[in-house]
N, C-alpha and C positions, 0 to 999 in steps of 0.2 A: 721168723720164717717168711720167705718171700712169696707173695701171691703170684700164682701162675694163671694165665688166661688162654682160652681157646677163642678163635675168632671165626665168624661165618659171614659171608657176603652173599646177598641174594638180590635178584632183580625183581622189581614190581612194575609190571607193564601197564602203560596207560590204556584206557579204553578208546572208544571212537573219538575222533577229533583231538587226540592227544590229551584228553582230560583224565585226571585221576579221581576215581570215585572214593570219597572218604571211607565208605563202608568196606571197600576192597582192601584199602591200606590198613584199616583197623583190624580186619579179619586176619591179615598176614602177621601183623604185629602181635596180636593175641595168640596166634598159632605158635609163633616163635617163643613168646613169653611162657607158654605152658610147657615148653621143652627146656626152660631154664635160661634162655638167651635174653640178654638185656640190650636194647637198642643203644648204640653209641653215636651213630650219625646217619642221616638220610640225605642223599645228594640227588638233586634233579638238575641235570646239566642243560636240558632243553625240553620244551613242551612235548615233543614227539618221541623222545628217548625214554627208556625205562629209568625208574628211580633206582638208585643203588642204596640198599640198606645194609649197614654194618652192625653186627651184633657181637657181644662177647659174653663169656660165662667162665666162672672159676673152674679150674681143673684140679 
Protein backbone atom coordinates (compact mmCIF):
# COMPACT_ATOMS: atom_id res chain seq x y z
CA UNK A 1 0.00 0.00 0.00
CA UNK A 2 1.30 3.44 -0.92
CA UNK A 3 1.59 6.05 1.83
CA UNK A 4 -0.39 9.21 1.09
CA UNK A 5 0.39 12.60 2.56
CA UNK A 6 -1.37 15.90 3.15
CA UNK A 7 0.75 19.03 3.28
CA UNK A 8 0.31 22.34 5.04
CA UNK A 9 2.31 25.54 4.64
CA UNK A 10 2.20 28.31 7.26
CA UNK A 11 4.00 31.60 7.80
CA UNK A 12 5.70 32.41 11.09
CA UNK A 13 6.13 36.16 11.28
CA UNK A 14 9.21 37.75 12.83
CA UNK A 15 8.87 40.10 15.77
CA UNK A 16 10.34 43.56 16.07
CA UNK A 17 13.57 44.19 14.20
CA UNK A 18 13.02 41.03 12.16
CA UNK A 19 13.97 38.66 14.96
CA UNK A 20 12.32 35.31 15.51
CA UNK A 21 11.68 34.52 19.14
CA UNK A 22 12.47 30.84 19.76
CA UNK A 23 9.47 30.48 22.09
CA UNK A 24 7.09 31.74 19.37
CA UNK A 25 8.50 29.30 16.81
CA UNK A 26 8.39 26.45 19.33
CA UNK A 27 4.79 27.27 20.27
CA UNK A 28 3.71 27.10 16.61
CA UNK A 29 5.59 23.84 16.00
CA UNK A 30 4.00 22.30 19.11
CA UNK A 31 0.54 23.51 18.04
CA UNK A 32 0.92 21.83 14.64
CA UNK A 33 2.41 18.68 16.18
CA UNK A 34 -0.61 18.27 18.45
CA UNK A 35 -2.77 18.23 15.31
CA UNK A 36 -0.65 15.43 13.82
CA UNK A 37 1.52 17.54 11.51
CA UNK A 38 5.24 16.79 11.16
CA UNK A 39 7.68 19.56 10.19
CA UNK A 40 9.36 18.83 6.86
CA UNK A 41 11.19 22.10 6.19
CA UNK A 42 11.59 25.61 7.60
CA UNK A 43 12.67 28.32 5.16
CA UNK A 44 13.81 31.81 6.15
CA UNK A 45 14.63 33.79 3.01
CA UNK A 46 15.55 37.08 4.67
CA UNK A 47 15.57 38.47 8.22
CA UNK A 48 12.52 40.70 7.71
CA UNK A 49 10.29 38.19 5.91
CA UNK A 50 8.18 35.48 7.50
CA UNK A 51 9.56 31.99 7.89
CA UNK A 52 7.74 29.40 5.80
CA UNK A 53 7.08 26.14 7.63
CA UNK A 54 6.11 23.08 5.60
CA UNK A 55 4.36 20.23 7.40
CA UNK A 56 3.05 16.82 6.35
CA UNK A 57 0.85 14.13 7.84
CA UNK A 58 -0.36 10.76 6.67
CA UNK A 59 -3.88 10.64 5.27
